[in-house]
mmJSON file of the N, C-alpha and C atoms, coordinates in Angstrom:
{"data_MODEL":{"atom_site":{
"group_PDB":["ATOM","ATOM","ATOM","ATOM","ATOM","ATOM","ATOM","ATOM","ATOM","ATOM","ATOM","ATOM","ATOM","ATOM","ATOM","ATOM","ATOM","ATOM","ATOM","ATOM","ATOM","ATOM","ATOM","ATOM","ATOM","ATOM","ATOM","ATOM","ATOM","ATOM","ATOM","ATOM","ATOM","ATOM","ATOM","ATOM","ATOM","ATOM","ATOM","ATOM","ATOM","ATOM","ATOM","ATOM","ATOM","ATOM","ATOM","ATOM","ATOM","ATOM","ATOM","ATOM","ATOM","ATOM","ATOM","ATOM","ATOM","ATOM","ATOM","ATOM","ATOM","ATOM","ATOM","ATOM","ATOM","ATOM","ATOM","ATOM","ATOM","ATOM","ATOM","ATOM","ATOM","ATOM","ATOM","ATOM","ATOM","ATOM","ATOM","ATOM","ATOM","ATOM","ATOM","ATOM","ATOM","ATOM","ATOM","ATOM","ATOM","ATOM","ATOM","ATOM","ATOM","ATOM","ATOM","ATOM","ATOM","ATOM","ATOM","ATOM","ATOM","ATOM","ATOM","ATOM","ATOM","ATOM","ATOM","ATOM","ATOM","ATOM","ATOM","ATOM","ATOM","ATOM"],
"id":[1,2,3,4,5,6,7,8,9,10,11,12,13,14,15,16,17,18,19,20,21,22,23,24,25,26,27,28,29,30,31,32,33,34,35,36,37,38,39,40,41,42,43,44,45,46,47,48,49,50,51,52,53,54,55,56,57,58,59,60,61,62,63,64,65,66,67,68,69,70,71,72,73,74,75,76,77,78,79,80,81,82,83,84,85,86,87,88,89,90,91,92,93,94,95,96,97,98,99,100,101,102,103,104,105,106,107,108,109,110,111,112,113,114],
"type_symbol":["N","C","C","N","C","C","N","C","C","N","C","C","N","C","C","N","C","C","N","C","C","N","C","C","N","C","C","N","C","C","N","C","C","N","C","C","N","C","C","N","C","C","N","C","C","N","C","C","N","C","C","N","C","C","N","C","C","N","C","C","N","C","C","N","C","C","N","C","C","N","C","C","N","C","C","N","C","C","N","C","C","N","C","C","N","C","C","N","C","C","N","C","C","N","C","C","N","C","C","N","C","C","N","C","C","N","C","C","N","C","C","N","C","C"],
"label_atom_id":["N","CA","C","N","CA","C","N","CA","C","N","CA","C","N","CA","C","N","CA","C","N","CA","C","N","CA","C","N","CA","C","N","CA","C","N","CA","C","N","CA","C","N","CA","C","N","CA","C","N","CA","C","N","CA","C","N","CA","C","N","CA","C","N","CA","C","N","CA","C","N","CA","C","N","CA","C","N","CA","C","N","CA","C","N","CA","C","N","CA","C","N","CA","C","N","CA","C","N","CA","C","N","CA","C","N","CA","C","N","CA","C","N","CA","C","N","CA","C","N","CA","C","N","CA","C","N","CA","C","N","CA","C"],
"label_alt_id":[null,null,null,null,null,null,null,null,null,null,null,null,null,null,null,null,null,null,null,null,null,null,null,null,null,null,null,null,null,null,null,null,null,null,null,null,null,null,null,null,null,null,null,null,null,null,null,null,null,null,null,null,null,null,null,null,null,null,null,null,null,null,null,null,null,null,null,null,null,null,null,null,null,null,null,null,null,null,null,null,null,null,null,null,null,null,null,null,null,null,null,null,null,null,null,null,null,null,null,null,null,null,null,null,null,null,null,null,null,null,null,null,null,null],
"label_comp_id":["UNK","UNK","UNK","UNK","UNK","UNK","UNK","UNK","UNK","UNK","UNK","UNK","UNK","UNK","UNK","UNK","UNK","UNK","UNK","UNK","UNK","UNK","UNK","UNK","UNK","UNK","UNK","UNK","UNK","UNK","UNK","UNK","UNK","UNK","UNK","UNK","UNK","UNK","UNK","UNK","UNK","UNK","UNK","UNK","UNK","UNK","UNK","UNK","UNK","UNK","UNK","UNK","UNK","UNK","UNK","UNK","UNK","UNK","UNK","UNK","UNK","UNK","UNK","UNK","UNK","UNK","UNK","UNK","UNK","UNK","UNK","UNK","UNK","UNK","UNK","UNK","UNK","UNK","UNK","UNK","UNK","UNK","UNK","UNK","UNK","UNK","UNK","UNK","UNK","UNK","UNK","UNK","UNK","UNK","UNK","UNK","UNK","UNK","UNK","UNK","UNK","UNK","UNK","UNK","UNK","UNK","UNK","UNK","UNK","UNK","UNK","UNK","UNK","UNK"],
"label_asym_id":["A","A","A","A","A","A","A","A","A","A","A","A","A","A","A","A","A","A","A","A","A","A","A","A","A","A","A","A","A","A","A","A","A","A","A","A","A","A","A","A","A","A","A","A","A","A","A","A","A","A","A","A","A","A","A","A","A","A","A","A","A","A","A","A","A","A","A","A","A","A","A","A","A","A","A","A","A","A","A","A","A","A","A","A","A","A","A","A","A","A","A","A","A","A","A","A","A","A","A","A","A","A","A","A","A","A","A","A","A","A","A","A","A","A"],
"label_entity_id":["1","1","1","1","1","1","1","1","1","1","1","1","1","1","1","1","1","1","1","1","1","1","1","1","1","1","1","1","1","1","1","1","1","1","1","1","1","1","1","1","1","1","1","1","1","1","1","1","1","1","1","1","1","1","1","1","1","1","1","1","1","1","1","1","1","1","1","1","1","1","1","1","1","1","1","1","1","1","1","1","1","1","1","1","1","1","1","1","1","1","1","1","1","1","1","1","1","1","1","1","1","1","1","1","1","1","1","1","1","1","1","1","1","1"],
"label_seq_id":[1,1,1,2,2,2,3,3,3,4,4,4,5,5,5,6,6,6,7,7,7,8,8,8,9,9,9,10,10,10,11,11,11,12,12,12,13,13,13,14,14,14,15,15,15,16,16,16,17,17,17,18,18,18,19,19,19,20,20,20,21,21,21,22,22,22,23,23,23,24,24,24,25,25,25,26,26,26,27,27,27,28,28,28,29,29,29,30,30,30,31,31,31,32,32,32,33,33,33,34,34,34,35,35,35,36,36,36,37,37,37,38,38,38],
"pdbx_PDB_ins_code":[null,null,null,null,null,null,null,null,null,null,null,null,null,null,null,null,null,null,null,null,null,null,null,null,null,null,null,null,null,null,null,null,null,null,null,null,null,null,null,null,null,null,null,null,null,null,null,null,null,null,null,null,null,null,null,null,null,null,null,null,null,null,null,null,null,null,null,null,null,null,null,null,null,null,null,null,null,null,null,null,null,null,null,null,null,null,null,null,null,null,null,null,null,null,null,null,null,null,null,null,null,null,null,null,null,null,null,null,null,null,null,null,null,null],
"Cartn_x":[12.016,10.984,10.151,9.872,9.04,7.608,6.938,5.538,4.652,4.887,4.102,4.235,5.466,5.735,5.015,4.986,4.282,2.84,2.249,0.819,0.441,1.337,1.135,1.19,2.055,2.133,0.911,0.417,-0.769,-2.001,-2.085,-3.265,-3.404,-2.274,-2.276,-2.751,-2.721,-3.105,-4.538,-5.417,-6.816,-7.056,-6.095,-6.306,-6.111,-7.222,-7.134,-6.245,-6.241,-5.427,-3.956,-3.588,-2.211,-1.765,-2.669,-2.403,-2.179,-3.016,-2.909,-1.524,-1.168,0.167,1.292,1.178,2.212,2.399,1.257,1.3,1.894,1.575,2.168,3.66,4.113,5.551,6.274,5.621,6.224,6.415,5.3,5.332,6.332,6.451,7.41,8.827,9.077,10.461,10.747,9.808,10.015,10.271,9.534,9.709,11.111,11.562,12.88,13.999,13.77,14.741,14.872,13.762,13.769,14.46,14.297,14.962,16.493,16.916,18.324,19.033,18.286,18.876,19.044,18.17,18.181,19.183],
"Cartn_y":[4.677,5.693,5.862,7.134,7.331,6.965,6.544,6.11,7.247,8.461,9.634,9.934,9.693,9.871,8.822,7.583,6.484,6.796,7.296,7.643,8.717,9.742,10.794,10.285,9.323,8.738,7.945,7.248,6.393,7.245,8.402,9.281,9.747,9.796,10.261,9.151,7.942,6.804,6.305,6.27,5.922,4.409,3.634,2.244,1.504,1.043,0.438,-0.851,-1.584,-2.804,-2.46,-1.391,-0.972,-0.426,0.336,0.853,-0.248,-1.316,-2.46,-3.152,-3.338,-3.969,-3.107,-1.779,-0.871,-0.985,-1.122,-1.227,-2.542,-3.59,-4.966,-4.891,-4.307,-4.198,-3.463,-2.33,-1.483,-2.312,-3.006,-3.765,-4.939,-5.58,-6.61,-6.1,-4.976,-4.386,-3.992,-3.425,-3.042,-4.224,-5.29,-6.529,-7.108,-7.131,-7.669,-6.816,-5.467,-4.572,-4.843,-5.08,-5.4,-6.733,-7.708,-8.983,-8.841,-8.07,-7.9,-7.122,-6.204,-5.385,-6.17,-7.09,-7.826,-9.032],
"Cartn_z":[8.718,8.476,9.725,10.09,11.253,10.975,12.055,11.87,11.401,11.9,11.53,9.982,9.505,8.092,7.258,7.741,7.127,7.065,8.19,8.248,7.252,7.133,6.202,4.703,4.492,3.158,2.828,3.818,3.66,3.476,4.037,3.857,2.38,1.743,0.325,-0.624,-0.071,-0.966,-0.559,-1.531,-1.235,-1.39,-1.747,-1.915,-0.614,0.053,1.387,1.366,0.284,0.272,0.323,-0.414,-0.447,0.925,1.599,2.931,3.908,3.806,4.683,4.502,3.255,2.974,3.468,3.344,3.809,5.364,6.056,7.502,7.905,7.205,7.477,7.306,6.192,5.964,7.039,7.499,8.538,9.786,10.244,11.487,11.392,10.263,10.093,10.239,9.567,9.624,11.062,11.754,13.18,14.013,13.814,14.575,14.342,13.119,12.773,13.424,13.449,14.066,15.581,16.219,17.612,17.905,17.069,17.257,17.086,16.069,15.761,16.863,17.552,18.601,19.931,20.168,21.426,21.394],
"occupancy":[1.0,1.0,1.0,1.0,1.0,1.0,1.0,1.0,1.0,1.0,1.0,1.0,1.0,1.0,1.0,1.0,1.0,1.0,1.0,1.0,1.0,1.0,1.0,1.0,1.0,1.0,1.0,1.0,1.0,1.0,1.0,1.0,1.0,1.0,1.0,1.0,1.0,1.0,1.0,1.0,1.0,1.0,1.0,1.0,1.0,1.0,1.0,1.0,1.0,1.0,1.0,1.0,1.0,1.0,1.0,1.0,1.0,1.0,1.0,1.0,1.0,1.0,1.0,1.0,1.0,1.0,1.0,1.0,1.0,1.0,1.0,1.0,1.0,1.0,1.0,1.0,1.0,1.0,1.0,1.0,1.0,1.0,1.0,1.0,1.0,1.0,1.0,1.0,1.0,1.0,1.0,1.0,1.0,1.0,1.0,1.0,1.0,1.0,1.0,1.0,1.0,1.0,1.0,1.0,1.0,1.0,1.0,1.0,1.0,1.0,1.0,1.0,1.0,1.0],
"B_iso_or_equiv":[0.0,0.0,0.0,0.0,0.0,0.0,0.0,0.0,0.0,0.0,0.0,0.0,0.0,0.0,0.0,0.0,0.0,0.0,0.0,0.0,0.0,0.0,0.0,0.0,0.0,0.0,0.0,0.0,0.0,0.0,0.0,0.0,0.0,0.0,0.0,0.0,0.0,0.0,0.0,0.0,0.0,0.0,0.0,0.0,0.0,0.0,0.0,0.0,0.0,0.0,0.0,0.0,0.0,0.0,0.0,0.0,0.0,0.0,0.0,0.0,0.0,0.0,0.0,0.0,0.0,0.0,0.0,0.0,0.0,0.0,0.0,0.0,0.0,0.0,0.0,0.0,0.0,0.0,0.0,0.0,0.0,0.0,0.0,0.0,0.0,0.0,0.0,0.0,0.0,0.0,0.0,0.0,0.0,0.0,0.0,0.0,0.0,0.0,0.0,0.0,0.0,0.0,0.0,0.0,0.0,0.0,0.0,0.0,0.0,0.0,0.0,0.0,0.0,0.0],
"pdbx_formal_charge":[null,null,null,null,null,null,null,null,null,null,null,null,null,null,null,null,null,null,null,null,null,null,null,null,null,null,null,null,null,null,null,null,null,null,null,null,null,null,null,null,null,null,null,null,null,null,null,null,null,null,null,null,null,null,null,null,null,null,null,null,null,null,null,null,null,null,null,null,null,null,null,null,null,null,null,null,null,null,null,null,null,null,null,null,null,null,null,null,null,null,null,null,null,null,null,null,null,null,null,null,null,null,null,null,null,null,null,null,null,null,null,null,null,null],
"auth_seq_id":[1,1,1,2,2,2,3,3,3,4,4,4,5,5,5,6,6,6,7,7,7,8,8,8,9,9,9,10,10,10,11,11,11,12,12,12,13,13,13,14,14,14,15,15,15,16,16,16,17,17,17,18,18,18,19,19,19,20,20,20,21,21,21,22,22,22,23,23,23,24,24,24,25,25,25,26,26,26,27,27,27,28,28,28,29,29,29,30,30,30,31,31,31,32,32,32,33,33,33,34,34,34,35,35,35,36,36,36,37,37,37,38,38,38],
"auth_comp_id":["UNK","UNK","UNK","UNK","UNK","UNK","UNK","UNK","UNK","UNK","UNK","UNK","UNK","UNK","UNK","UNK","UNK","UNK","UNK","UNK","UNK","UNK","UNK","UNK","UNK","UNK","UNK","UNK","UNK","UNK","UNK","UNK","UNK","UNK","UNK","UNK","UNK","UNK","UNK","UNK","UNK","UNK","UNK","UNK","UNK","UNK","UNK","UNK","UNK","UNK","UNK","UNK","UNK","UNK","UNK","UNK","UNK","UNK","UNK","UNK","UNK","UNK","UNK","UNK","UNK","UNK","UNK","UNK","UNK","UNK","UNK","UNK","UNK","UNK","UNK","UNK","UNK","UNK","UNK","UNK","UNK","UNK","UNK","UNK","UNK","UNK","UNK","UNK","UNK","UNK","UNK","UNK","UNK","UNK","UNK","UNK","UNK","UNK","UNK","UNK","UNK","UNK","UNK","UNK","UNK","UNK","UNK","UNK","UNK","UNK","UNK","UNK","UNK","UNK"],
"auth_asym_id":["A","A","A","A","A","A","A","A","A","A","A","A","A","A","A","A","A","A","A","A","A","A","A","A","A","A","A","A","A","A","A","A","A","A","A","A","A","A","A","A","A","A","A","A","A","A","A","A","A","A","A","A","A","A","A","A","A","A","A","A","A","A","A","A","A","A","A","A","A","A","A","A","A","A","A","A","A","A","A","A","A","A","A","A","A","A","A","A","A","A","A","A","A","A","A","A","A","A","A","A","A","A","A","A","A","A","A","A","A","A","A","A","A","A"],
"auth_atom_id":["N","CA","C","N","CA","C","N","CA","C","N","CA","C","N","CA","C","N","CA","C","N","CA","C","N","CA","C","N","CA","C","N","CA","C","N","CA","C","N","CA","C","N","CA","C","N","CA","C","N","CA","C","N","CA","C","N","CA","C","N","CA","C","N","CA","C","N","CA","C","N","CA","C","N","CA","C","N","CA","C","N","CA","C","N","CA","C","N","CA","C","N","CA","C","N","CA","C","N","CA","C","N","CA","C","N","CA","C","N","CA","C","N","CA","C","N","CA","C","N","CA","C","N","CA","C","N","CA","C","N","CA","C"],
"pdbx_PDB_model_num":[1,1,1,1,1,1,1,1,1,1,1,1,1,1,1,1,1,1,1,1,1,1,1,1,1,1,1,1,1,1,1,1,1,1,1,1,1,1,1,1,1,1,1,1,1,1,1,1,1,1,1,1,1,1,1,1,1,1,1,1,1,1,1,1,1,1,1,1,1,1,1,1,1,1,1,1,1,1,1,1,1,1,1,1,1,1,1,1,1,1,1,1,1,1,1,1,1,1,1,1,1,1,1,1,1,1,1,1,1,1,1,1,1,1]
}}}
């Protein structure tokens, strides 16, 4: 998922706790992808 798409999705959700969790999941997935590629 593109980061801009994630941000757009997050803007629709007013729950800050959920938004924070969504961002954490995104960064973890991105981190794991970078590890697997290297």
